[in-house]
MDTraj code that builds the backbone (N, CA, C; nanometers):
import mdtraj as md
import numpy as np

residues = "MET SER VAL ALA HIS LEU LEU HIS GLY PHE ASN VAL LYS ASP SER GLY ALA SER THR THR ASP ARG LEU ILE PRO TYR LEU GLU ARG LEU GLY TYR ALA THR ARG GLN HIS ASP TYR GLY TYR LYS PHE LEU LEU GLY THR TRP TYR SER ASN PRO VAL ILE ALA LYS GLN VAL ALA GLY TRP VAL LYS GLY GLY ASP ILE GLY VAL GLY HIS SER ASN GLY CYS ALA ILE LEU SER ARG VAL ALA GLU PHE CYS ALA PRO ILE THR GLY LEU ILE PHE ILE ASN PRO ALA LEU ASP ASN ASP TRP ILE ALA PRO PRO GLN VAL GLN TRP ILE ARG VAL PHE HIS SER SER ASN ASP ALA ALA VAL GLU VAL ALA ARG PHE ILE PRO PHE VAL ARG TRP GLY ASP MET GLY ARG VAL GLY PHE LYS GLY ASN ASP ALA ARG TYR THR ASN ILE SER ILE ALA PRO TYR THR HIS SER GLU PHE PHE LYS HIS VAL GLY LEU TRP SER ALA THR LEU MET PRO ASN ARG GLU".split()
xyz = np.array([
    [-1.2722, 1.7636, 0.0600],
    [-1.2566, 1.6416, 0.1371],
    [-1.1349, 1.5662, 0.0870],
    [-1.0526, 1.5181, 0.1793],
    [-0.9359, 1.4387, 0.1433],
    [-0.9789, 1.3038, 0.0889],
    [-0.8945, 1.2492, 0.0035],
    [-0.9250, 1.1220, -0.0643],
    [-0.8234, 1.0163, -0.0230],
    [-0.8719, 0.8952, -0.0029],
    [-0.7869, 0.7766, 0.0169],
    [-0.7799, 0.7067, -0.1167],
    [-0.6621, 0.7045, -0.1761],
    [-0.6397, 0.6413, -0.3072],
    [-0.6006, 0.4959, -0.2823],
    [-0.6859, 0.4022, -0.3290],
    [-0.6650, 0.2612, -0.3058],
    [-0.6050, 0.1922, -0.4280],
    [-0.5045, 0.1095, -0.4041],
    [-0.4424, 0.0301, -0.5100],
    [-0.4282, -0.1141, -0.4645],
    [-0.4938, -0.2032, -0.5338],
    [-0.4908, -0.3456, -0.4993],
    [-0.3585, -0.4087, -0.5444],
    [-0.3473, -0.5362, -0.5211],
    [-0.2243, -0.6085, -0.5517],
    [-0.2155, -0.6615, -0.6946],
    [-0.1142, -0.7390, -0.7148],
    [-0.0765, -0.8007, -0.8425],
    [-0.1737, -0.9130, -0.8793],
    [-0.2119, -0.9202, -1.0042],
    [-0.2970, -1.0266, -1.0573],
    [-0.4298, -1.0394, -0.9842],
    [-0.4975, -0.9289, -0.9653],
    [-0.6275, -0.9264, -0.9004],
    [-0.7348, -0.9216, -1.0089],
    [-0.8285, -1.0150, -1.0025],
    [-0.9343, -1.0236, -1.1034],
    [-1.0651, -0.9581, -1.0595],
    [-1.0739, -0.9150, -0.9320],
    [-1.2009, -0.8598, -0.8813],
    [-1.1934, -0.7107, -0.8547],
    [-1.0947, -0.6412, -0.9128],
    [-1.0777, -0.4969, -0.8985],
    [-1.0590, -0.4511, -0.7539],
    [-1.0109, -0.5409, -0.6687],
    [-0.9861, -0.5053, -0.5301],
    [-1.1026, -0.5291, -0.4367],
    [-1.2127, -0.5905, -0.4866],
    [-1.3307, -0.6108, -0.4027],
    [-1.3027, -0.6946, -0.2790],
    [-1.2157, -0.7936, -0.2880],
    [-1.1883, -0.8804, -0.1737],
    [-1.0686, -0.8332, -0.0919],
    [-1.0072, -0.7220, -0.1333],
    [-0.8911, -0.6717, -0.0575],
    [-0.9130, -0.5241, -0.0231],
    [-0.8551, -0.4332, -0.0967],
    [-0.8546, -0.2913, -0.0583],
    [-0.9950, -0.2303, -0.0477],
    [-1.0880, -0.2761, -0.1281],
    [-1.2241, -0.2213, -0.1197],
    [-1.2899, -0.2487, 0.0154],
    [-1.2453, -0.3512, 0.0852],
    [-1.3006, -0.3819, 0.2167],
    [-1.2659, -0.2758, 0.3209],
    [-1.1695, -0.1904, 0.2890],
    [-1.1304, -0.0827, 0.3803],
    [-1.2183, 0.0424, 0.3647],
    [-1.2954, 0.0498, 0.2580],
    [-1.3711, 0.1704, 0.2272],
    [-1.4590, 0.2173, 0.3431],
    [-1.5395, 0.1304, 0.4068],
    [-1.6240, 0.1813, 0.5177],
    [-1.5427, 0.2422, 0.6312],
    [-1.4287, 0.1853, 0.6620],
    [-1.3458, 0.2359, 0.7714],
    [-1.2829, 0.3706, 0.7339],
    [-1.2368, 0.3822, 0.6115],
    [-1.1783, 0.5064, 0.5644],
    [-1.2837, 0.6172, 0.5576],
    [-1.4036, 0.5839, 0.5146],
    [-1.5116, 0.6829, 0.5106],
    [-1.5484, 0.7305, 0.6504],
    [-1.5475, 0.6402, 0.7485],
    [-1.5751, 0.6794, 0.8866],
    [-1.4682, 0.7750, 0.9392],
    [-1.3486, 0.7648, 0.8840],
    [-1.2391, 0.8555, 0.9233],
    [-1.2447, 0.9869, 0.8461],
    [-1.3442, 1.0011, 0.7582],
    [-1.3632, 1.1289, 0.6878],
    [-1.3010, 1.1369, 0.5493],
    [-1.2630, 1.0245, 0.4926],
    [-1.2036, 1.0221, 0.3589],
    [-1.3042, 0.9804, 0.2538],
    [-1.3001, 1.0464, 0.1404],
    [-1.3641, 0.9912, 0.0210],
    [-1.2653, 0.8837, -0.0283],
    [-1.3122, 0.7920, -0.1106],
    [-1.2217, 0.6867, -0.1587],
    [-1.2237, 0.6795, -0.3111],
    [-1.1120, 0.6382, -0.3655],
    [-1.1012, 0.6190, -0.5096],
    [-1.0148, 0.4956, -0.5331],
    [-1.0746, 0.3933, -0.5916],
    [-1.0014, 0.2719, -0.6252],
    [-0.9404, 0.2898, -0.7635],
    [-0.8101, 0.2776, -0.7711],
    [-0.7389, 0.2887, -0.8999],
    [-0.7127, 0.1462, -0.9492],
    [-0.8136, 0.0882, -1.0118],
    [-0.8028, -0.0492, -1.0610],
    [-0.7143, -0.0512, -1.1861],
    [-0.6149, -0.1349, -1.1837],
    [-0.5257, -0.1455, -1.2997],
    [-0.5328, -0.2839, -1.3637],
    [-0.6320, -0.3624, -1.3231],
    [-0.6589, -0.4891, -1.3894],
    [-0.5617, -0.6002, -1.3559],
    [-0.5760, -0.7050, -1.4319],
    [-0.4988, -0.8284, -1.4153],
    [-0.3847, -0.8253, -1.5139],
    [-0.2635, -0.8224, -1.4616],
    [-0.1457, -0.8153, -1.5482],
    [-0.0482, -0.9245, -1.5081],
    [0.0202, -0.9778, -1.6059],
    [0.1266, -1.0737, -1.5782],
    [0.2515, -0.9963, -1.5383],
    [0.3577, -1.0685, -1.5050],
    [0.4786, -1.0051, -1.4539],
    [0.5340, -0.8986, -1.5474],
    [0.5452, -0.9282, -1.6749],
    [0.5979, -0.8307, -1.7698],
    [0.5085, -0.7084, -1.7785],
    [0.3777, -0.7291, -1.7788],
    [0.2832, -0.6173, -1.7805],
    [0.2934, -0.5319, -1.6562],
    [0.3167, -0.5947, -1.5415],
    [0.3339, -0.5223, -1.4162],
    [0.4611, -0.4386, -1.4205],
    [0.5685, -0.4995, -1.4631],
    [0.6975, -0.4300, -1.4717],
    [0.6847, -0.3052, -1.5590],
    [0.6178, -0.3195, -1.6715],
    [0.6027, -0.2073, -1.7662],
    [0.5042, -0.1022, -1.7170],
    [0.3929, -0.1475, -1.6600],
    [0.2842, -0.0533, -1.6315],
    [0.2906, 0.0142, -1.4948],
    [0.3616, -0.0404, -1.3972],
    [0.3630, 0.0244, -1.2651],
    [0.4020, 0.1714, -1.2697],
    [0.5103, 0.2096, -1.3388],
    [0.5434, 0.3535, -1.3445],
    [0.4368, 0.4361, -1.4150],
    [0.3737, 0.3810, -1.5155],
    [0.2682, 0.4515, -1.5900],
    [0.1466, 0.4725, -1.4997],
    [0.1075, 0.3683, -1.4280],
    [-0.0067, 0.3777, -1.3363],
    [0.0237, 0.4797, -1.2263],
    [0.1463, 0.4742, -1.1740],
    [0.1839, 0.5691, -1.0680],
    [0.1741, 0.7120, -1.1153],
    [0.2166, 0.7390, -1.2353],
    [0.2098, 0.8750, -1.2912],
    [0.0633, 0.9196, -1.3021],
    [-0.0244, 0.8288, -1.3447],
    [-0.1670, 0.8611, -1.3547],
    [-0.2266, 0.8922, -1.2170],
    [-0.1974, 0.8062, -1.1205],
    [-0.2498, 0.8254, -0.9842],
    [-0.1956, 0.9552, -0.9263],
    [-0.0687, 0.9841, -0.9477],
    [-0.0087, 1.1080, -0.8957],
    [-0.0859, 1.2302, -0.9436],
    [-0.1401, 1.2241, -1.0636],
    [-0.2185, 1.3355, -1.1165],
    [-0.3497, 1.3583, -1.0440],
    [-0.3988, 1.2556, -0.9744],
    [-0.5245, 1.2654, -0.8991],
    [-0.5032, 1.3131, -0.7553],
    [-0.3817, 1.3028, -0.7043],
    [-0.3552, 1.3311, -0.5620],
    [-0.3519, 1.4807, -0.5359],
    [-0.4231, 1.5208, -0.4322],
    [-0.4254, 1.6590, -0.3848],
    [-0.3736, 1.6624, -0.2417],
    [-0.3388, 1.7781, -0.1918],
    [-0.2899, 1.7909, -0.0545],
    [-0.3868, 1.7336, 0.0454],
    [-0.3365, 1.6582, 0.1411],
    [-0.4200, 1.5955, 0.2436],
    [-0.4662, 1.4561, 0.2088],
    [-0.4435, 1.4125, 0.0857],
    [-0.4813, 1.2767, 0.0428],
    [-0.3846, 1.1744, 0.1014],
    [-0.4329, 1.0493, 0.1097],
    [-0.3486, 0.9399, 0.1534],
    [-0.3537, 0.8286, 0.0485],
    [-0.2589, 0.7372, 0.0570],
    [-0.2551, 0.6212, -0.0295],
    [-0.2685, 0.4951, 0.0539],
    [-0.3472, 0.4018, 0.0022],
    [-0.3699, 0.2744, 0.0704],
    [-0.3434, 0.1648, -0.0307],
    [-0.2418, 0.0833, -0.0046],
    [-0.2066, -0.0183, -0.1004],
    [-0.1904, -0.1557, -0.0393],
    [-0.2087, -0.2555, -0.1236],
    [-0.1825, -0.3944, -0.0864],
    [-0.0830, -0.4507, -0.1848],
    [0.0221, -0.5112, -0.1360],
    [0.1191, -0.5838, -0.2163],
    [0.1803, -0.4945, -0.3245],
    [0.1570, -0.5253, -0.4510],
    [0.2094, -0.4439, -0.5614],
    [0.1520, -0.3023, -0.5593],
    [0.0344, -0.2842, -0.5041],
    [-0.0216, -0.1491, -0.4919],
    [0.0685, -0.0577, -0.4099],
    [0.1426, -0.1150, -0.3166],
    [0.2372, -0.0360, -0.2362],
    [0.3565, 0.0065, -0.3207],
    [0.4026, -0.0817, -0.4086],
    [0.5122, -0.0456, -0.5002],
    [0.4702, 0.0708, -0.5903],
    [0.3451, 0.0651, -0.6353],
    [0.2931, 0.1756, -0.7174],
    [0.2860, 0.3045, -0.6363],
    [0.2326, 0.2962, -0.5146],
    [0.2210, 0.4139, -0.4299],
    [0.3573, 0.4732, -0.3947],
    [0.4597, 0.3904, -0.3822],
    [0.5922, 0.4453, -0.3560],
    [0.6370, 0.5339, -0.4712],
    [0.6042, 0.4953, -0.5921],
    [0.6362, 0.5785, -0.7085],
    [0.5495, 0.7044, -0.7133],
    [0.4237, 0.6915, -0.6743],
    [0.3363, 0.8100, -0.6676],
    [0.4019, 0.9153, -0.5792],
    [0.4501, 0.8732, -0.4631],
    [0.5155, 0.9661, -0.3699],
    [0.6432, 1.0230, -0.4317],
    [0.7186, 0.9403, -0.5015],
    [0.8433, 0.9865, -0.5630],
    [0.8189, 1.0828, -0.6787],
    [0.6991, 1.0810, -0.7372],
    [0.6637, 1.1778, -0.8400],
    [0.6224, 1.3105, -0.7774],
    [0.6483, 1.3266, -0.6480],
    [0.6229, 1.4497, -0.5718],
    [0.4746, 1.4812, -0.5557],
    [0.3896, 1.3806, -0.5676],
    [0.2474, 1.4033, -0.5388],
    [0.2335, 1.4431, -0.3924],
    [0.1445, 1.5361, -0.3611],
    [0.1337, 1.5869, -0.2238],
    [0.0587, 1.4916, -0.1309],
    [0.1037, 1.3678, -0.1254],
    [0.0377, 1.2637, -0.0464],
    [0.0842, 1.2758, 0.0990],
    [-0.0119, 1.2790, 0.1910],
    [0.0183, 1.3022, 0.3317],
    [0.0621, 1.1763, 0.4039],
    [-0.0047, 1.0642, 0.3768],
    [0.0259, 0.9404, 0.4470],
    [0.0069, 0.8192, 0.3580],
    [0.0660, 0.7078, 0.4008],
    [0.0577, 0.5832, 0.3261],
    [0.0239, 0.4699, 0.4218],
    [-0.0701, 0.3868, 0.3792],
    [-0.1025, 0.2639, 0.4504],
    [-0.0620, 0.1504, 0.3597],
    [0.0396, 0.0758, 0.4004],
    [0.0908, -0.0376, 0.3234],
    [0.0478, -0.1666, 0.3919],
    [-0.0214, -0.2515, 0.3205],
    [-0.0662, -0.3796, 0.3733],
    [0.0049, -0.4891, 0.2951],
    [0.0852, -0.5681, 0.3661],
    [0.1684, -0.6709, 0.3048],
    [0.2375, -0.6175, 0.1807],
    [0.3161, -0.5093, 0.1960],
    [0.3761, -0.4469, 0.0786],
    [0.4812, -0.5320, 0.0095],
    [0.4688, -0.5454, -0.1208],
    [0.5713, -0.6038, -0.2050],
    [0.6644, -0.4897, -0.2417],
    [0.7500, -0.4545, -0.1493],
    [0.8338, -0.3370, -0.1619],
    [0.9618, -0.3618, -0.0842],
    [1.0707, -0.3047, -0.1290],
    [1.1971, -0.3167, -0.0565],
    [1.1784, -0.2698, 0.0866],
    [1.2311, -0.3470, 0.1810],
    [1.2055, -0.3176, 0.3232],
    [1.2794, -0.1951, 0.3756],
    [1.3645, -0.1342, 0.2927],
    [1.4352, -0.0135, 0.3364],
    [1.3972, 0.1097, 0.2520],
    [1.2843, 0.1017, 0.1820],
    [1.2400, 0.2146, 0.0984],
    [1.2102, 0.3340, 0.1881],
    [1.2676, 0.4470, 0.1566],
    [1.2468, 0.5687, 0.2324],
    [1.1522, 0.6603, 0.1536],
    [1.0436, 0.6988, 0.2194],
    [0.9455, 0.7872, 0.1585],
    [1.0026, 0.9286, 0.1409],
    [0.9630, 0.9974, 0.0346],
    [1.0046, 1.1366, 0.0172],
    [0.9497, 1.2240, 0.1313],
    [1.0057, 1.3435, 0.1471],
    [0.9725, 1.4260, 0.2639],
    [0.8282, 1.4711, 0.2762],
    [0.7528, 1.4791, 0.1671],
    [0.6132, 1.5261, 0.1819],
    [0.5245, 1.4231, 0.2503],
    [0.5666, 1.2968, 0.2565],
    [0.4880, 1.1922, 0.3229],
    [0.5158, 1.2044, 0.4738],
    [0.4087, 1.2322, 0.5497],
    [0.4237, 1.2591, 0.6922],
    [0.4222, 1.1336, 0.7783],
    [0.3535, 1.0284, 0.7316],
    [0.3447, 0.9042, 0.8100],
    [0.3223, 0.7860, 0.7177],
    [0.3680, 0.6688, 0.7630],
    [0.3528, 0.5436, 0.6879],
    [0.3198, 0.4334, 0.7885],
    [0.2115, 0.3619, 0.7653],
    [0.1725, 0.2445, 0.8435],
    [0.2072, 0.1217, 0.7611],
    [0.2857, 0.0291, 0.8158],
    [0.3243, -0.0932, 0.7444],
    [0.2677, -0.2135, 0.8187],
    [0.1668, -0.2761, 0.7597],
    [0.1086, -0.3972, 0.8144],
    [0.1813, -0.5143, 0.7503],
    [0.2478, -0.5938, 0.8328],
    [0.3322, -0.7023, 0.7791],
    [0.3076, -0.8299, 0.8590],
    [0.3462, -0.9425, 0.8002],
    [0.3315, -1.0713, 0.8667],
    [0.4483, -1.1625, 0.8315],
    [0.5038, -1.2249, 0.9323],
    [0.6122, -1.3215, 0.9094],
    [0.5637, -1.4417, 0.8299],
    [0.4331, -1.4571, 0.8138],
    [0.3751, -1.5671, 0.7360],
    [0.3427, -1.5271, 0.5910],
    [0.3914, -1.4134, 0.5476],
    [0.3654, -1.3668, 0.4111],
    [0.4692, -1.4248, 0.3155],
    [0.4368, -1.5396, 0.2588],
    [0.5289, -1.6063, 0.1668],
    [0.5340, -1.5382, 0.0294],
    [0.4263, -1.4712, -0.0095],
    [0.4213, -1.4082, -0.1439],
    [0.5304, -1.3042, -0.1603],
    [0.5489, -1.2175, -0.0632],
    [0.6516, -1.1150, -0.0766],
    [0.7920, -1.1688, -0.0500],
    [0.8004, -1.2794, 0.0220],
    [0.9308, -1.3429, 0.0414],
    [0.9844, -1.3895, -0.0951],
    [0.8974, -1.4445, -0.1759],
    [0.9351, -1.4884, -0.3110],
    [0.9532, -1.3685, -0.4027],
    [0.8680, -1.2677, -0.3894],
    [0.8701, -1.1511, -0.4782],
    [1.0037, -1.0783, -0.4752],
    [1.0718, -1.0826, -0.3641],
    [1.1976, -1.0092, -0.3537],
    [1.3060, -1.0639, -0.4470],
    [1.2866, -1.1850, -0.4971],
    [1.3847, -1.2463, -0.5874],
    [1.3546, -1.2217, -0.7348],
    [1.2436, -1.1570, -0.7648],
    [1.2058, -1.1327, -0.9041],
    [1.2796, -1.0078, -0.9525],
    [1.3573, -1.0215, -1.0596],
    [1.4370, -0.9066, -1.1061],
    [1.3532, -0.8016, -1.1784],
    [1.4056, -0.6821, -1.1828],
    [1.3529, -0.5713, -1.2615],
    [1.2210, -0.5126, -1.2115],
    [1.1816, -0.5444, -1.0912],
    [1.0651, -0.4810, -1.0301],
    [1.1101, -0.4267, -0.8950],
    [1.0325, -0.3408, -0.8376],
    [1.0649, -0.2747, -0.7124],
    [1.0200, -0.3590, -0.5936],
    [0.9952, -0.4826, -0.6146],
    [0.9392, -0.5659, -0.5093],
    [1.0438, -0.6088, -0.4077],
    [0.9995, -0.6232, -0.2859],
    [1.0840, -0.6709, -0.1779],
    [0.9995, -0.7372, -0.0728],
    [1.0579, -0.7594, 0.0450],
    [0.9910, -0.8352, 0.1489],
    [0.9391, -0.7517, 0.2658],
    [0.9093, -0.6249, 0.2437],
    [0.8564, -0.5409, 0.3516],
    [0.7287, -0.6011, 0.4094],
    [0.6487, -0.6656, 0.3279],
    [0.5247, -0.7270, 0.3757],
    [0.5480, -0.8424, 0.4706],
    [0.6671, -0.8965, 0.4716],
    [0.7030, -1.0065, 0.5602],
    [0.7770, -0.9588, 0.6860],
    [0.8648, -0.8598, 0.6692],
    [0.9525, -0.8190, 0.7801],
    [0.9254, -0.6777, 0.8321],
    [0.8407, -0.6015, 0.7635],
    [0.8181, -0.4628, 0.8033],
    [0.9259, -0.3726, 0.7478],
    [0.9193, -0.2452, 0.7851],
    [1.0192, -0.1475, 0.7428],
    [1.1465, -0.1698, 0.8255],
    [1.2578, -0.1752, 0.7579],
    [1.3894, -0.1942, 0.8255],
    [1.4735, -0.0701, 0.7959],
    [1.4605, 0.0273, 0.8782],
    [1.5355, 0.1497, 0.8601],
    [1.5179, 0.2410, 0.9800],
    [1.5730, 0.3576, 0.9704],
    [1.5683, 0.4525, 1.0801],
    [1.4922, 0.5765, 1.0324],
    [1.3603, 0.5697, 1.0408],
    [1.2760, 0.6801, 0.9981],
    [1.1513, 0.6792, 1.0866],
    [1.1373, 0.7801, 1.1702],
    [1.0302, 0.7853, 1.2692],
    [0.8912, 0.7965, 1.2062],
    [0.8806, 0.8241, 1.0787],
    [0.7490, 0.8333, 1.0139],
    [0.6841, 0.6972, 0.9982],
    [0.7620, 0.5917, 1.0037],
    [0.7129, 0.4553, 0.9830],
    [0.6653, 0.3932, 1.1139],
    [0.5506, 0.3252, 1.1068],
    [0.5029, 0.2428, 1.2167],
    [0.4777, 0.1037, 1.1623],
    [0.5516, 0.0048, 1.2148],
    [0.5326, -0.1344, 1.1777],
    [0.4249, -0.1952, 1.2656],
    [0.3309, -0.2659, 1.2038],
    [0.2240, -0.3324, 1.2773],
    [0.2201, -0.4773, 1.2295],
    [0.2530, -0.5690, 1.3196],
    [0.2517, -0.7103, 1.2830],
    [0.1089, -0.7618, 1.2802],
    [0.0746, -0.8274, 1.1715],
    [-0.0584, -0.8882, 1.1588],
    [-0.0465, -1.0418, 1.1526],
    [0.0670, -1.0936, 1.1998],
    [0.0827, -1.2392, 1.2089],
    [-0.0275, -1.2912, 1.3010],
    [-0.0824, -1.4039, 1.2734],
    [-0.0368, -1.5102, 1.1845],
    [-0.0943, -1.5048, 1.0437],
    [-0.1554, -1.3962, 1.0039],
    [-0.2196, -1.3928, 0.8716],
    [-0.1180, -1.4040, 0.7593],
    [-0.1625, -1.4612, 0.6483],
    [-0.0794, -1.4707, 0.5297],
    [-0.1042, -1.3486, 0.4408],
    [-0.0648, -1.3542, 0.3178],
    [-0.0564, -1.2367, 0.2303],
    [-0.1840, -1.1532, 0.2180],
    [-0.2989, -1.2125, 0.2065],
    [-0.4216, -1.1352, 0.1892],
    [-0.5232, -1.1568, 0.2994],
    [-0.4913, -1.2344, 0.3999],
    [-0.5881, -1.2669, 0.5057],
    [-0.6277, -1.1488, 0.5928],
    [-0.5450, -1.0459, 0.5986],
    [-0.5774, -0.9239, 0.6750],
    [-0.7181, -0.8750, 0.6411],
    [-0.7527, -0.8808, 0.5142],
    [-0.8784, -0.8222, 0.4685],
    [-1.0007, -0.8997, 0.5182],
    [-0.9827, -1.0249, 0.5584],
    [-1.0927, -1.1022, 0.6169],
    [-1.1174, -1.0598, 0.7619],
    [-1.0197, -0.9909, 0.8220],
    [-1.0247, -0.9539, 0.9622],
    [-1.0027, -0.8030, 0.9816],
    [-1.0292, -0.7243, 0.8795],
    [-0.9946, -0.5825, 0.8820],
    [-1.0581, -0.5077, 0.9999],
    [-1.1722, -0.5509, 1.0445],
    [-1.2382, -0.4849, 1.1577],
    [-1.1527, -0.4886, 1.2830],
    [-1.0740, -0.5951, 1.3015],
    [-0.9863, -0.6062, 1.4177],
    [-0.8740, -0.5026, 1.4146],
    [-0.8384, -0.4592, 1.2947],
    [-0.7223, -0.3714, 1.2777],
    [-0.7604, -0.2281, 1.2430],
    [-0.8881, -0.2012, 1.2266],
    [-0.9304, -0.0704, 1.1767],
    [-0.8839, 0.0461, 1.2629],
    [-0.8740, 0.0253, 1.3931],
    [-0.8317, 0.1350, 1.4814],
    [-0.6852, 0.1718, 1.4598],
    [-0.6061, 0.0852, 1.3959],
    [-0.4648, 0.1125, 1.3748],
    [-0.4344, 0.1618, 1.2340],
    [-0.5371, 0.1838, 1.1527],
    [-0.5126, 0.2285, 1.0152],
    [-0.4437, 0.3630, 1.0098],
    [-0.4816, 0.4546, 1.0956],
    [-0.4310, 0.5915, 1.0901],
    [-0.3554, 0.6238, 1.2179],
    [-0.2609, 0.7187, 1.2079],
    [-0.1949, 0.7640, 1.3305],
    [-0.2958, 0.8419, 1.4163],
    [-0.2667, 0.8491, 1.5453],
    [-0.3533, 0.9274, 1.6341],
    [-0.3490, 1.0731, 1.5922],
    [-0.4650, 1.1332, 1.5827],
    [-0.4745, 1.2745, 1.5467],
    [-0.4914, 1.3537, 1.6735],
    [-0.3861, 1.4256, 1.7114],
    [-0.3910, 1.5032, 1.8369],
    [-0.3950, 1.6488, 1.8095],
])
top = md.Topology()
chain = top.add_chain()
for i, resn in enumerate(residues, 1):
    res = top.add_residue(resn, chain, resSeq=i)
    for name in ("N", "CA", "C"):
        top.add_atom(name, md.element.get_by_symbol(name[0]), res)
traj = md.Trajectory(xyz[None], top)
């Protein structure tokens, strides 16, 4: 069975219970087992240092057919997982704190980017030096790559998507034809 690897955002004290864990029932209905890779509550310096380490650990768990589901900083970690050549099939980025022109490596077949023009957190994050953060969560993917699908979730702010995830559940995955 394929696994959906979940990574919550920066400075989360509930291990993703109020964010990425809310997607578990929808992912299970789509036939995925789920694994939350909780990396705890870290300050900026801890995040800068630990993101590559966490990504390397997660990459070791990924098998062919698996997907990654991230929120905010979790998307920055998943981008590194993909760059470590983990055989990840797809990525679901929710308000990603990631550069808006990040190009996924070739093994990633599809990427869903849920973004909102009301996401102030990633607007500020793009100015923080020495991290891979950017404003993709505010503006979507800005590039020329057909694997990406931008989905606006405005008017929601940085984490409000998870309070309304049922409205968006049908758009989590690409159509399987």
